[in-house]
mmJSON file of the N, C-alpha and C atoms, coordinates in Angstrom:
{"data_MODEL":{"atom_site":{
"group_PDB":["ATOM","ATOM","ATOM","ATOM","ATOM","ATOM","ATOM","ATOM","ATOM","ATOM","ATOM","ATOM","ATOM","ATOM","ATOM","ATOM","ATOM","ATOM","ATOM","ATOM","ATOM","ATOM","ATOM","ATOM","ATOM","ATOM","ATOM","ATOM","ATOM","ATOM","ATOM","ATOM","ATOM","ATOM","ATOM","ATOM","ATOM","ATOM","ATOM","ATOM","ATOM","ATOM","ATOM","ATOM","ATOM","ATOM","ATOM","ATOM","ATOM","ATOM","ATOM","ATOM","ATOM","ATOM","ATOM","ATOM","ATOM","ATOM","ATOM","ATOM","ATOM","ATOM","ATOM","ATOM","ATOM","ATOM","ATOM","ATOM","ATOM","ATOM","ATOM","ATOM","ATOM","ATOM","ATOM","ATOM","ATOM","ATOM","ATOM","ATOM","ATOM","ATOM","ATOM","ATOM","ATOM","ATOM","ATOM","ATOM","ATOM","ATOM","ATOM","ATOM","ATOM","ATOM","ATOM","ATOM","ATOM","ATOM","ATOM","ATOM","ATOM","ATOM","ATOM","ATOM","ATOM","ATOM","ATOM","ATOM","ATOM","ATOM","ATOM","ATOM","ATOM","ATOM","ATOM","ATOM","ATOM","ATOM","ATOM","ATOM","ATOM","ATOM","ATOM","ATOM","ATOM","ATOM","ATOM","ATOM","ATOM","ATOM","ATOM","ATOM","ATOM","ATOM","ATOM","ATOM","ATOM","ATOM","ATOM","ATOM","ATOM","ATOM","ATOM","ATOM","ATOM","ATOM","ATOM","ATOM","ATOM","ATOM","ATOM","ATOM","ATOM","ATOM","ATOM","ATOM","ATOM","ATOM","ATOM","ATOM","ATOM","ATOM","ATOM","ATOM","ATOM","ATOM","ATOM","ATOM","ATOM","ATOM","ATOM","ATOM","ATOM","ATOM","ATOM","ATOM","ATOM","ATOM","ATOM","ATOM","ATOM","ATOM","ATOM","ATOM","ATOM","ATOM","ATOM","ATOM","ATOM","ATOM","ATOM","ATOM","ATOM","ATOM","ATOM","ATOM","ATOM","ATOM","ATOM","ATOM","ATOM","ATOM","ATOM","ATOM","ATOM","ATOM","ATOM","ATOM","ATOM","ATOM","ATOM","ATOM","ATOM","ATOM","ATOM","ATOM","ATOM","ATOM","ATOM","ATOM","ATOM","ATOM","ATOM","ATOM","ATOM"],
"id":[1,2,3,4,5,6,7,8,9,10,11,12,13,14,15,16,17,18,19,20,21,22,23,24,25,26,27,28,29,30,31,32,33,34,35,36,37,38,39,40,41,42,43,44,45,46,47,48,49,50,51,52,53,54,55,56,57,58,59,60,61,62,63,64,65,66,67,68,69,70,71,72,73,74,75,76,77,78,79,80,81,82,83,84,85,86,87,88,89,90,91,92,93,94,95,96,97,98,99,100,101,102,103,104,105,106,107,108,109,110,111,112,113,114,115,116,117,118,119,120,121,122,123,124,125,126,127,128,129,130,131,132,133,134,135,136,137,138,139,140,141,142,143,144,145,146,147,148,149,150,151,152,153,154,155,156,157,158,159,160,161,162,163,164,165,166,167,168,169,170,171,172,173,174,175,176,177,178,179,180,181,182,183,184,185,186,187,188,189,190,191,192,193,194,195,196,197,198,199,200,201,202,203,204,205,206,207,208,209,210,211,212,213,214,215,216,217,218,219,220,221,222,223,224,225],
"type_symbol":["N","C","C","N","C","C","N","C","C","N","C","C","N","C","C","N","C","C","N","C","C","N","C","C","N","C","C","N","C","C","N","C","C","N","C","C","N","C","C","N","C","C","N","C","C","N","C","C","N","C","C","N","C","C","N","C","C","N","C","C","N","C","C","N","C","C","N","C","C","N","C","C","N","C","C","N","C","C","N","C","C","N","C","C","N","C","C","N","C","C","N","C","C","N","C","C","N","C","C","N","C","C","N","C","C","N","C","C","N","C","C","N","C","C","N","C","C","N","C","C","N","C","C","N","C","C","N","C","C","N","C","C","N","C","C","N","C","C","N","C","C","N","C","C","N","C","C","N","C","C","N","C","C","N","C","C","N","C","C","N","C","C","N","C","C","N","C","C","N","C","C","N","C","C","N","C","C","N","C","C","N","C","C","N","C","C","N","C","C","N","C","C","N","C","C","N","C","C","N","C","C","N","C","C","N","C","C","N","C","C","N","C","C","N","C","C","N","C","C","N","C","C","N","C","C"],
"label_atom_id":["N","CA","C","N","CA","C","N","CA","C","N","CA","C","N","CA","C","N","CA","C","N","CA","C","N","CA","C","N","CA","C","N","CA","C","N","CA","C","N","CA","C","N","CA","C","N","CA","C","N","CA","C","N","CA","C","N","CA","C","N","CA","C","N","CA","C","N","CA","C","N","CA","C","N","CA","C","N","CA","C","N","CA","C","N","CA","C","N","CA","C","N","CA","C","N","CA","C","N","CA","C","N","CA","C","N","CA","C","N","CA","C","N","CA","C","N","CA","C","N","CA","C","N","CA","C","N","CA","C","N","CA","C","N","CA","C","N","CA","C","N","CA","C","N","CA","C","N","CA","C","N","CA","C","N","CA","C","N","CA","C","N","CA","C","N","CA","C","N","CA","C","N","CA","C","N","CA","C","N","CA","C","N","CA","C","N","CA","C","N","CA","C","N","CA","C","N","CA","C","N","CA","C","N","CA","C","N","CA","C","N","CA","C","N","CA","C","N","CA","C","N","CA","C","N","CA","C","N","CA","C","N","CA","C","N","CA","C","N","CA","C","N","CA","C","N","CA","C","N","CA","C","N","CA","C","N","CA","C","N","CA","C"],
"label_alt_id":[null,null,null,null,null,null,null,null,null,null,null,null,null,null,null,null,null,null,null,null,null,null,null,null,null,null,null,null,null,null,null,null,null,null,null,null,null,null,null,null,null,null,null,null,null,null,null,null,null,null,null,null,null,null,null,null,null,null,null,null,null,null,null,null,null,null,null,null,null,null,null,null,null,null,null,null,null,null,null,null,null,null,null,null,null,null,null,null,null,null,null,null,null,null,null,null,null,null,null,null,null,null,null,null,null,null,null,null,null,null,null,null,null,null,null,null,null,null,null,null,null,null,null,null,null,null,null,null,null,null,null,null,null,null,null,null,null,null,null,null,null,null,null,null,null,null,null,null,null,null,null,null,null,null,null,null,null,null,null,null,null,null,null,null,null,null,null,null,null,null,null,null,null,null,null,null,null,null,null,null,null,null,null,null,null,null,null,null,null,null,null,null,null,null,null,null,null,null,null,null,null,null,null,null,null,null,null,null,null,null,null,null,null,null,null,null,null,null,null,null,null,null,null,null,null],
"label_comp_id":["MET","MET","MET","THR","THR","THR","GLY","GLY","GLY","ILE","ILE","ILE","GLN","GLN","GLN","CYS","CYS","CYS","LYS","LYS","LYS","ASN","ASN","ASN","GLY","GLY","GLY","HIS","HIS","HIS","ILE","ILE","ILE","PHE","PHE","PHE","SER","SER","SER","MET","MET","MET","ILE","ILE","ILE","VAL","VAL","VAL","ASP","ASP","ASP","HIS","HIS","HIS","ALA","ALA","ALA","LYS","LYS","LYS","ASP","ASP","ASP","ALA","ALA","ALA","GLU","GLU","GLU","TRP","TRP","TRP","LYS","LYS","LYS","LEU","LEU","LEU","GLN","GLN","GLN","GLU","GLU","GLU","SER","SER","SER","TYR","TYR","TYR","TYR","TYR","TYR","LYS","LYS","LYS","ALA","ALA","ALA","GLN","GLN","GLN","GLY","GLY","GLY","CYS","CYS","CYS","GLU","GLU","GLU","VAL","VAL","VAL","VAL","VAL","VAL","MET","MET","MET","ASP","ASP","ASP","ASP","ASP","ASP","ASN","ASN","ASN","LEU","LEU","LEU","ARG","ARG","ARG","PHE","PHE","PHE","SER","SER","SER","ASN","ASN","ASN","PRO","PRO","PRO","ASN","ASN","ASN","ASP","ASP","ASP","TYR","TYR","TYR","VAL","VAL","VAL","CYS","CYS","CYS","SER","SER","SER","HIS","HIS","HIS","CYS","CYS","CYS","ASN","ASN","ASN","SER","SER","SER","LEU","LEU","LEU","GLU","GLU","GLU","HIS","HIS","HIS","GLU","GLU","GLU","PHE","PHE","PHE","GLU","GLU","GLU","ASN","ASN","ASN","LEU","LEU","LEU","ILE","ILE","ILE","GLU","GLU","GLU","GLU","GLU","GLU","ILE","ILE","ILE","LYS","LYS","LYS","GLU","GLU","GLU","GLN","GLN","GLN","CYS","CYS","CYS"],
"label_asym_id":["A","A","A","A","A","A","A","A","A","A","A","A","A","A","A","A","A","A","A","A","A","A","A","A","A","A","A","A","A","A","A","A","A","A","A","A","A","A","A","A","A","A","A","A","A","A","A","A","A","A","A","A","A","A","A","A","A","A","A","A","A","A","A","A","A","A","A","A","A","A","A","A","A","A","A","A","A","A","A","A","A","A","A","A","A","A","A","A","A","A","A","A","A","A","A","A","A","A","A","A","A","A","A","A","A","A","A","A","A","A","A","A","A","A","A","A","A","A","A","A","A","A","A","A","A","A","A","A","A","A","A","A","A","A","A","A","A","A","A","A","A","A","A","A","A","A","A","A","A","A","A","A","A","A","A","A","A","A","A","A","A","A","A","A","A","A","A","A","A","A","A","A","A","A","A","A","A","A","A","A","A","A","A","A","A","A","A","A","A","A","A","A","A","A","A","A","A","A","A","A","A","A","A","A","A","A","A","A","A","A","A","A","A","A","A","A","A","A","A","A","A","A","A","A","A"],
"label_entity_id":["1","1","1","1","1","1","1","1","1","1","1","1","1","1","1","1","1","1","1","1","1","1","1","1","1","1","1","1","1","1","1","1","1","1","1","1","1","1","1","1","1","1","1","1","1","1","1","1","1","1","1","1","1","1","1","1","1","1","1","1","1","1","1","1","1","1","1","1","1","1","1","1","1","1","1","1","1","1","1","1","1","1","1","1","1","1","1","1","1","1","1","1","1","1","1","1","1","1","1","1","1","1","1","1","1","1","1","1","1","1","1","1","1","1","1","1","1","1","1","1","1","1","1","1","1","1","1","1","1","1","1","1","1","1","1","1","1","1","1","1","1","1","1","1","1","1","1","1","1","1","1","1","1","1","1","1","1","1","1","1","1","1","1","1","1","1","1","1","1","1","1","1","1","1","1","1","1","1","1","1","1","1","1","1","1","1","1","1","1","1","1","1","1","1","1","1","1","1","1","1","1","1","1","1","1","1","1","1","1","1","1","1","1","1","1","1","1","1","1","1","1","1","1","1","1"],
"label_seq_id":[1,1,1,2,2,2,3,3,3,4,4,4,5,5,5,6,6,6,7,7,7,8,8,8,9,9,9,10,10,10,11,11,11,12,12,12,13,13,13,14,14,14,15,15,15,16,16,16,17,17,17,18,18,18,19,19,19,20,20,20,21,21,21,22,22,22,23,23,23,24,24,24,25,25,25,26,26,26,27,27,27,28,28,28,29,29,29,30,30,30,31,31,31,32,32,32,33,33,33,34,34,34,35,35,35,36,36,36,37,37,37,38,38,38,39,39,39,40,40,40,41,41,41,42,42,42,43,43,43,44,44,44,45,45,45,46,46,46,47,47,47,48,48,48,49,49,49,50,50,50,51,51,51,52,52,52,53,53,53,54,54,54,55,55,55,56,56,56,57,57,57,58,58,58,59,59,59,60,60,60,61,61,61,62,62,62,63,63,63,64,64,64,65,65,65,66,66,66,67,67,67,68,68,68,69,69,69,70,70,70,71,71,71,72,72,72,73,73,73,74,74,74,75,75,75],
"pdbx_PDB_ins_code":[null,null,null,null,null,null,null,null,null,null,null,null,null,null,null,null,null,null,null,null,null,null,null,null,null,null,null,null,null,null,null,null,null,null,null,null,null,null,null,null,null,null,null,null,null,null,null,null,null,null,null,null,null,null,null,null,null,null,null,null,null,null,null,null,null,null,null,null,null,null,null,null,null,null,null,null,null,null,null,null,null,null,null,null,null,null,null,null,null,null,null,null,null,null,null,null,null,null,null,null,null,null,null,null,null,null,null,null,null,null,null,null,null,null,null,null,null,null,null,null,null,null,null,null,null,null,null,null,null,null,null,null,null,null,null,null,null,null,null,null,null,null,null,null,null,null,null,null,null,null,null,null,null,null,null,null,null,null,null,null,null,null,null,null,null,null,null,null,null,null,null,null,null,null,null,null,null,null,null,null,null,null,null,null,null,null,null,null,null,null,null,null,null,null,null,null,null,null,null,null,null,null,null,null,null,null,null,null,null,null,null,null,null,null,null,null,null,null,null,null,null,null,null,null,null],
"Cartn_x":[-7.01,-6.807,-6.028,-5.005,-3.963,-4.308,-4.609,-4.338,-3.985,-3.135,-2.719,-3.742,-3.927,-4.816,-3.986,-4.727,-4.308,-4.37,-4.091,-4.504,-6.133,-6.811,-8.049,-9.055,-8.599,-9.24,-9.095,-8.708,-8.607,-8.046,-8.56,-7.727,-7.464,-5.935,-5.835,-4.615,-4.537,-3.614,-3.861,-4.139,-4.327,-3.876,-3.74,-3.089,-3.896,-3.743,-4.116,-3.304,-3.464,-2.37,-1.303,-1.615,-1.005,0.357,-0.359,0.649,1.696,1.931,2.917,4.187,5.055,6.673,7.217,8.704,9.388,9.165,8.69,8.231,7.319,6.079,5.211,5.317,6.286,6.802,7.798,8.31,9.059,7.804,6.875,6.1,4.889,4.474,4.277,4.804,6.269,7.173,6.994,7.111,7.092,6.106,4.999,3.727,3.645,4.102,3.967,4.831,5.917,7.088,6.19,5.076,4.854,3.295,2.556,1.894,0.393,1.274,-0.33,-0.093,-1.335,-1.337,-1.916,-1.484,-1.679,-2.759,-3.61,-5.046,-5.44,-5.87,-6.133,-7.576,-8.291,-9.534,-10.397,-10.908,-11.267,-12.264,-12.801,-14.105,-13.335,-12.089,-11.681,-11.652,-12.136,-12.819,-11.837,-11.277,-10.595,-11.759,-10.868,-12.13,-12.471,-13.7,-13.677,-12.935,-12.555,-11.38,-11.722,-12.802,-13.447,-13.227,-12.637,-12.376,-10.844,-10.124,-8.922,-8.581,-9.625,-9.455,-9.317,-8.569,-8.175,-6.665,-6.641,-5.315,-4.143,-4.388,-3.29,-3.104,-4.203,-3.764,-2.934,-3.397,-2.725,-1.519,-1.087,0.605,1.416,0.801,1.743,2.66,3.64,4.393,4.065,3.883,3.226,4.487,5.63,6.572,7.675,6.756,7.471,7.581,6.546,7.025,8.526,8.602,9.815,11.06,10.685,11.773,11.912,11.3,11.373,11.802,11.403,12.34,13.686,14.278,15.42,16.303,15.661,16.55,16.487,15.419,15.918,16.772,17.104,17.874,19.073,19.561,20.87,21.116,20.448,20.546,21.113],
"Cartn_y":[-11.812,-10.75,-9.897,-9.437,-8.427,-6.947,-6.297,-4.617,-3.882,-2.637,-1.65,-0.653,0.103,1.152,2.448,3.623,4.777,4.788,6.14,5.986,5.723,6.486,6.95,5.768,4.713,3.391,3.402,4.187,3.863,2.87,1.592,0.679,0.995,1.275,1.828,0.571,-0.184,-1.449,-3.279,-3.629,-4.887,-6.098,-7.329,-8.424,-9.56,-10.771,-11.928,-12.743,-13.466,-13.869,-14.53,-15.38,-16.399,-15.564,-14.738,-13.806,-12.978,-12.868,-12.183,-12.572,-11.613,-11.487,-10.635,-10.788,-9.694,-8.248,-8.158,-6.623,-6.207,-6.656,-6.776,-6.697,-7.333,-6.921,-5.671,-5.262,-3.877,-2.997,-3.133,-1.67,-2.486,-2.928,-3.069,-2.435,-2.414,-1.593,-0.095,0.174,1.663,2.006,1.829,2.457,2.186,1.369,1.238,2.44,2.8,3.404,4.68,4.753,6.648,6.324,5.635,5.339,4.524,3.609,2.944,1.394,0.634,-0.687,-1.789,-2.812,-4.099,-4.618,-5.02,-5.776,-6.516,-7.716,-9.156,-9.434,-9.625,-9.601,-10.76,-11.416,-12.28,-11.443,-10.452,-9.432,-7.767,-7.843,-6.551,-5.903,-4.689,-3.952,-2.351,-2.2,-0.539,0.162,1.268,2.704,3.405,3.748,4.645,6.047,6.174,7.262,8.676,8.968,10.0,10.392,9.091,9.158,9.605,9.735,9.777,11.166,12.086,13.494,13.273,12.595,13.039,13.141,13.567,14.495,13.155,11.973,10.947,10.984,10.376,9.81,10.908,12.032,13.165,13.594,13.047,13.238,12.205,11.01,9.545,10.413,9.423,9.511,8.355,8.108,7.083,7.13,7.363,6.778,5.51,4.68,3.353,2.725,2.358,2.145,2.565,3.925,4.714,3.765,3.886,3.376,1.76,1.217,-0.314,-0.466,0.501,0.486,1.006,1.866,2.125,1.011,0.033,-0.87,-1.8,-2.089,-3.046,-2.69,-1.718,-0.667,-1.092,-1.267,-1.068,-2.521,-3.776,-5.031,-5.212],
"Cartn_z":[1.605,0.906,1.858,1.649,2.609,1.825,2.691,2.216,2.834,2.176,3.025,3.202,4.34,4.557,5.059,5.087,5.832,7.265,7.916,9.208,9.839,8.501,8.544,7.808,7.438,7.189,5.647,4.65,3.225,3.11,2.21,2.013,0.258,0.005,-1.616,-2.286,-1.505,-2.008,-1.5,-2.547,-2.119,-2.706,-2.13,-3.076,-2.868,-3.099,-2.811,-2.358,-1.212,-0.204,-0.679,-1.71,-2.491,-3.218,-3.583,-4.417,-4.349,-2.553,-2.147,-2.339,-2.712,-3.01,-2.543,-2.854,-1.914,-2.205,-3.448,-3.85,-2.936,-2.818,-2.127,-0.467,-0.104,1.303,1.353,0.261,0.382,0.19,-0.533,-0.53,0.955,1.627,3.078,3.865,3.774,5.247,4.436,2.781,3.243,3.304,3.323,3.702,5.361,5.811,7.617,7.525,7.192,7.583,7.544,6.924,6.598,7.468,8.259,9.298,8.723,7.787,7.169,7.75,8.009,8.763,7.297,7.559,6.983,7.527,6.58,7.587,6.162,7.119,6.302,6.441,5.523,5.534,4.301,4.079,3.425,1.91,2.514,1.871,1.643,1.848,1.325,0.048,0.304,-1.191,-0.994,-2.18,-2.203,-1.643,-1.202,-0.759,-2.381,-1.971,-3.157,-3.163,-4.433,-4.761,-3.955,-4.334,-3.371,-1.883,-1.575,-0.126,0.309,-0.721,-0.523,-0.427,-0.087,0.428,1.542,2.314,4.053,3.788,5.173,5.5,5.271,5.918,5.422,4.033,3.66,2.104,1.288,1.467,1.015,1.203,2.294,2.953,2.539,2.131,1.552,0.352,0.145,-0.697,-1.332,-2.612,-3.42,-4.612,-4.34,-5.244,-5.228,-4.492,-4.643,-5.921,-6.825,-8.187,-8.669,-8.754,-8.854,-8.141,-7.085,-6.376,-6.444,-6.777,-7.31,-8.589,-9.862,-11.395,-11.008,-9.953,-10.309,-9.651,-8.604,-8.365,-9.131,-9.746,-11.218,-12.43,-12.404,-13.296,-13.037,-11.472,-10.805,-11.121,-11.175,-10.828,-12.325],
"occupancy":[1.0,1.0,1.0,1.0,1.0,1.0,1.0,1.0,1.0,1.0,1.0,1.0,1.0,1.0,1.0,1.0,1.0,1.0,1.0,1.0,1.0,1.0,1.0,1.0,1.0,1.0,1.0,1.0,1.0,1.0,1.0,1.0,1.0,1.0,1.0,1.0,1.0,1.0,1.0,1.0,1.0,1.0,1.0,1.0,1.0,1.0,1.0,1.0,1.0,1.0,1.0,1.0,1.0,1.0,1.0,1.0,1.0,1.0,1.0,1.0,1.0,1.0,1.0,1.0,1.0,1.0,1.0,1.0,1.0,1.0,1.0,1.0,1.0,1.0,1.0,1.0,1.0,1.0,1.0,1.0,1.0,1.0,1.0,1.0,1.0,1.0,1.0,1.0,1.0,1.0,1.0,1.0,1.0,1.0,1.0,1.0,1.0,1.0,1.0,1.0,1.0,1.0,1.0,1.0,1.0,1.0,1.0,1.0,1.0,1.0,1.0,1.0,1.0,1.0,1.0,1.0,1.0,1.0,1.0,1.0,1.0,1.0,1.0,1.0,1.0,1.0,1.0,1.0,1.0,1.0,1.0,1.0,1.0,1.0,1.0,1.0,1.0,1.0,1.0,1.0,1.0,1.0,1.0,1.0,1.0,1.0,1.0,1.0,1.0,1.0,1.0,1.0,1.0,1.0,1.0,1.0,1.0,1.0,1.0,1.0,1.0,1.0,1.0,1.0,1.0,1.0,1.0,1.0,1.0,1.0,1.0,1.0,1.0,1.0,1.0,1.0,1.0,1.0,1.0,1.0,1.0,1.0,1.0,1.0,1.0,1.0,1.0,1.0,1.0,1.0,1.0,1.0,1.0,1.0,1.0,1.0,1.0,1.0,1.0,1.0,1.0,1.0,1.0,1.0,1.0,1.0,1.0,1.0,1.0,1.0,1.0,1.0,1.0,1.0,1.0,1.0,1.0,1.0,1.0,1.0,1.0,1.0,1.0,1.0,1.0],
"B_iso_or_equiv":[0.0,0.0,0.0,0.0,0.0,0.0,0.0,0.0,0.0,0.0,0.0,0.0,0.0,0.0,0.0,0.0,0.0,0.0,0.0,0.0,0.0,0.0,0.0,0.0,0.0,0.0,0.0,0.0,0.0,0.0,0.0,0.0,0.0,0.0,0.0,0.0,0.0,0.0,0.0,0.0,0.0,0.0,0.0,0.0,0.0,0.0,0.0,0.0,0.0,0.0,0.0,0.0,0.0,0.0,0.0,0.0,0.0,0.0,0.0,0.0,0.0,0.0,0.0,0.0,0.0,0.0,0.0,0.0,0.0,0.0,0.0,0.0,0.0,0.0,0.0,0.0,0.0,0.0,0.0,0.0,0.0,0.0,0.0,0.0,0.0,0.0,0.0,0.0,0.0,0.0,0.0,0.0,0.0,0.0,0.0,0.0,0.0,0.0,0.0,0.0,0.0,0.0,0.0,0.0,0.0,0.0,0.0,0.0,0.0,0.0,0.0,0.0,0.0,0.0,0.0,0.0,0.0,0.0,0.0,0.0,0.0,0.0,0.0,0.0,0.0,0.0,0.0,0.0,0.0,0.0,0.0,0.0,0.0,0.0,0.0,0.0,0.0,0.0,0.0,0.0,0.0,0.0,0.0,0.0,0.0,0.0,0.0,0.0,0.0,0.0,0.0,0.0,0.0,0.0,0.0,0.0,0.0,0.0,0.0,0.0,0.0,0.0,0.0,0.0,0.0,0.0,0.0,0.0,0.0,0.0,0.0,0.0,0.0,0.0,0.0,0.0,0.0,0.0,0.0,0.0,0.0,0.0,0.0,0.0,0.0,0.0,0.0,0.0,0.0,0.0,0.0,0.0,0.0,0.0,0.0,0.0,0.0,0.0,0.0,0.0,0.0,0.0,0.0,0.0,0.0,0.0,0.0,0.0,0.0,0.0,0.0,0.0,0.0,0.0,0.0,0.0,0.0,0.0,0.0,0.0,0.0,0.0,0.0,0.0,0.0],
"pdbx_formal_charge":[null,null,null,null,null,null,null,null,null,null,null,null,null,null,null,null,null,null,null,null,null,null,null,null,null,null,null,null,null,null,null,null,null,null,null,null,null,null,null,null,null,null,null,null,null,null,null,null,null,null,null,null,null,null,null,null,null,null,null,null,null,null,null,null,null,null,null,null,null,null,null,null,null,null,null,null,null,null,null,null,null,null,null,null,null,null,null,null,null,null,null,null,null,null,null,null,null,null,null,null,null,null,null,null,null,null,null,null,null,null,null,null,null,null,null,null,null,null,null,null,null,null,null,null,null,null,null,null,null,null,null,null,null,null,null,null,null,null,null,null,null,null,null,null,null,null,null,null,null,null,null,null,null,null,null,null,null,null,null,null,null,null,null,null,null,null,null,null,null,null,null,null,null,null,null,null,null,null,null,null,null,null,null,null,null,null,null,null,null,null,null,null,null,null,null,null,null,null,null,null,null,null,null,null,null,null,null,null,null,null,null,null,null,null,null,null,null,null,null,null,null,null,null,null,null],
"auth_seq_id":[1,1,1,2,2,2,3,3,3,4,4,4,5,5,5,6,6,6,7,7,7,8,8,8,9,9,9,10,10,10,11,11,11,12,12,12,13,13,13,14,14,14,15,15,15,16,16,16,17,17,17,18,18,18,19,19,19,20,20,20,21,21,21,22,22,22,23,23,23,24,24,24,25,25,25,26,26,26,27,27,27,28,28,28,29,29,29,30,30,30,31,31,31,32,32,32,33,33,33,34,34,34,35,35,35,36,36,36,37,37,37,38,38,38,39,39,39,40,40,40,41,41,41,42,42,42,43,43,43,44,44,44,45,45,45,46,46,46,47,47,47,48,48,48,49,49,49,50,50,50,51,51,51,52,52,52,53,53,53,54,54,54,55,55,55,56,56,56,57,57,57,58,58,58,59,59,59,60,60,60,61,61,61,62,62,62,63,63,63,64,64,64,65,65,65,66,66,66,67,67,67,68,68,68,69,69,69,70,70,70,71,71,71,72,72,72,73,73,73,74,74,74,75,75,75],
"auth_comp_id":["MET","MET","MET","THR","THR","THR","GLY","GLY","GLY","ILE","ILE","ILE","GLN","GLN","GLN","CYS","CYS","CYS","LYS","LYS","LYS","ASN","ASN","ASN","GLY","GLY","GLY","HIS","HIS","HIS","ILE","ILE","ILE","PHE","PHE","PHE","SER","SER","SER","MET","MET","MET","ILE","ILE","ILE","VAL","VAL","VAL","ASP","ASP","ASP","HIS","HIS","HIS","ALA","ALA","ALA","LYS","LYS","LYS","ASP","ASP","ASP","ALA","ALA","ALA","GLU","GLU","GLU","TRP","TRP","TRP","LYS","LYS","LYS","LEU","LEU","LEU","GLN","GLN","GLN","GLU","GLU","GLU","SER","SER","SER","TYR","TYR","TYR","TYR","TYR","TYR","LYS","LYS","LYS","ALA","ALA","ALA","GLN","GLN","GLN","GLY","GLY","GLY","CYS","CYS","CYS","GLU","GLU","GLU","VAL","VAL","VAL","VAL","VAL","VAL","MET","MET","MET","ASP","ASP","ASP","ASP","ASP","ASP","ASN","ASN","ASN","LEU","LEU","LEU","ARG","ARG","ARG","PHE","PHE","PHE","SER","SER","SER","ASN","ASN","ASN","PRO","PRO","PRO","ASN","ASN","ASN","ASP","ASP","ASP","TYR","TYR","TYR","VAL","VAL","VAL","CYS","CYS","CYS","SER","SER","SER","HIS","HIS","HIS","CYS","CYS","CYS","ASN","ASN","ASN","SER","SER","SER","LEU","LEU","LEU","GLU","GLU","GLU","HIS","HIS","HIS","GLU","GLU","GLU","PHE","PHE","PHE","GLU","GLU","GLU","ASN","ASN","ASN","LEU","LEU","LEU","ILE","ILE","ILE","GLU","GLU","GLU","GLU","GLU","GLU","ILE","ILE","ILE","LYS","LYS","LYS","GLU","GLU","GLU","GLN","GLN","GLN","CYS","CYS","CYS"],
"auth_asym_id":["A","A","A","A","A","A","A","A","A","A","A","A","A","A","A","A","A","A","A","A","A","A","A","A","A","A","A","A","A","A","A","A","A","A","A","A","A","A","A","A","A","A","A","A","A","A","A","A","A","A","A","A","A","A","A","A","A","A","A","A","A","A","A","A","A","A","A","A","A","A","A","A","A","A","A","A","A","A","A","A","A","A","A","A","A","A","A","A","A","A","A","A","A","A","A","A","A","A","A","A","A","A","A","A","A","A","A","A","A","A","A","A","A","A","A","A","A","A","A","A","A","A","A","A","A","A","A","A","A","A","A","A","A","A","A","A","A","A","A","A","A","A","A","A","A","A","A","A","A","A","A","A","A","A","A","A","A","A","A","A","A","A","A","A","A","A","A","A","A","A","A","A","A","A","A","A","A","A","A","A","A","A","A","A","A","A","A","A","A","A","A","A","A","A","A","A","A","A","A","A","A","A","A","A","A","A","A","A","A","A","A","A","A","A","A","A","A","A","A","A","A","A","A","A","A"],
"auth_atom_id":["N","CA","C","N","CA","C","N","CA","C","N","CA","C","N","CA","C","N","CA","C","N","CA","C","N","CA","C","N","CA","C","N","CA","C","N","CA","C","N","CA","C","N","CA","C","N","CA","C","N","CA","C","N","CA","C","N","CA","C","N","CA","C","N","CA","C","N","CA","C","N","CA","C","N","CA","C","N","CA","C","N","CA","C","N","CA","C","N","CA","C","N","CA","C","N","CA","C","N","CA","C","N","CA","C","N","CA","C","N","CA","C","N","CA","C","N","CA","C","N","CA","C","N","CA","C","N","CA","C","N","CA","C","N","CA","C","N","CA","C","N","CA","C","N","CA","C","N","CA","C","N","CA","C","N","CA","C","N","CA","C","N","CA","C","N","CA","C","N","CA","C","N","CA","C","N","CA","C","N","CA","C","N","CA","C","N","CA","C","N","CA","C","N","CA","C","N","CA","C","N","CA","C","N","CA","C","N","CA","C","N","CA","C","N","CA","C","N","CA","C","N","CA","C","N","CA","C","N","CA","C","N","CA","C","N","CA","C","N","CA","C","N","CA","C","N","CA","C","N","CA","C","N","CA","C","N","CA","C","N","CA","C"],
"pdbx_PDB_model_num":[1,1,1,1,1,1,1,1,1,1,1,1,1,1,1,1,1,1,1,1,1,1,1,1,1,1,1,1,1,1,1,1,1,1,1,1,1,1,1,1,1,1,1,1,1,1,1,1,1,1,1,1,1,1,1,1,1,1,1,1,1,1,1,1,1,1,1,1,1,1,1,1,1,1,1,1,1,1,1,1,1,1,1,1,1,1,1,1,1,1,1,1,1,1,1,1,1,1,1,1,1,1,1,1,1,1,1,1,1,1,1,1,1,1,1,1,1,1,1,1,1,1,1,1,1,1,1,1,1,1,1,1,1,1,1,1,1,1,1,1,1,1,1,1,1,1,1,1,1,1,1,1,1,1,1,1,1,1,1,1,1,1,1,1,1,1,1,1,1,1,1,1,1,1,1,1,1,1,1,1,1,1,1,1,1,1,1,1,1,1,1,1,1,1,1,1,1,1,1,1,1,1,1,1,1,1,1,1,1,1,1,1,1,1,1,1,1,1,1,1,1,1,1,1,1]
}}}
């Protein structure tokens, strides 16, 4: 499994390694640019939603899905 975590360690996005595609690679870059890390571990788990009350999670811009939809519409 591959996950994306905030700098405080909260995992908020995951994917099975064999399912990675171009969209996932863009998502990795999008969040890495905001200070997140990509982590790999066979036993990854999503963080408890209550953990998202952290300064880094609250500062993240989560507009990735909107950006992808805009790109798709232009193609």
